[in-house]
N, C-alpha and C positions, 0 to 999 in steps of 0.2 A: 794446491799445497795443503798438506794435512795441518789443521790447527792443533795447538797444544792442548792437551787434556788439563783441566784445572788442577787435577791431583798432582801433576808434575810441578806446577807452580807452587802449590802448597808444600810439596816435599823439598824442592830445591831452593826456592826463594823465601820461604817462610820458616819452616821447621829447621832446615840445615843452618840457615843464616842466624837464627835465634838459638841454635844449639838445644833444641827441645825434642825429646823423643816422642814417638807416636803414642806411647803409653801415657806420658805426662799430658800431652795435648788432648788426648781422648778424655782423660780424667777431668781436665779443666773445662772442656767443652760439654761434659756430661753425656758422652756417647760411649759406645763400646770400642775397645781397641780394634776389634775385627772390622767394625764399620768404617773407622777412620783409615785403617790399613788398606782396605779395599779401594778407597778413594785415592790414597797416596800411591798405590800400586796400579792405578788406572784401570781397575776392573769394575768399578762402580761409579755411578754418576753423583753429582752434587745436587741434592734436592733443595727446594726453597728453604726448608727448615734448617738444613745444614748450612746453607749460605748465610742465614741469619745468625746461626751459632758462630760461624767463622768471623762474621762482622763484629759480633759482640766480643769474641775472644782475641782477635788480632787487629781490629780496627780497619779492615779492608771491606769496602762496601759489598753488601749482599749482591747488588746488581752486577758487580765485576765478576763474581763467581758464576752467577747464572748466565751472563752473556757469554763467558768462556764455554760453559757447558752447552749452551744452545748452539754456538758455532761448531763445536765438536760434534754434537749430535746430528746436526744438519749435514755436515760434511760426510759423516759416517753413512747416513742413509743414501745420500746422493752417490757416493762412491761404491755402494754395495750392489747396485744393479737391481735392487728389488722393486724400484719404482720405474717401470718402463711401459711404453705403449700408451701413455696418457696424452691426449691431445687437448689443446685449448678448447674450453667450452664457450661457445658463442651464444649470444642471446637469440631467441627465435624471432623470426619476422612475424609481425602481427597481421 
């Protein structure tokens, strides 16, 4: 099952619930509107720096944002089919 992109949580559960525009949130987080918009529209990832900014601005732990991003990224790679034909590497007999 596809995990939720953290931008969707930011958009639906934070910004909409608080009735805060992307423009105002970007200004308060001291980032560009474009940067925040790309996260909210799920076309960009949340970096460690952005996670700390979100924690400072909204009081939601940076680890929460990064865990969501990590889960989304791992799912994306596994479901892409780009990592195939790799077998378990076993230790060599001495």
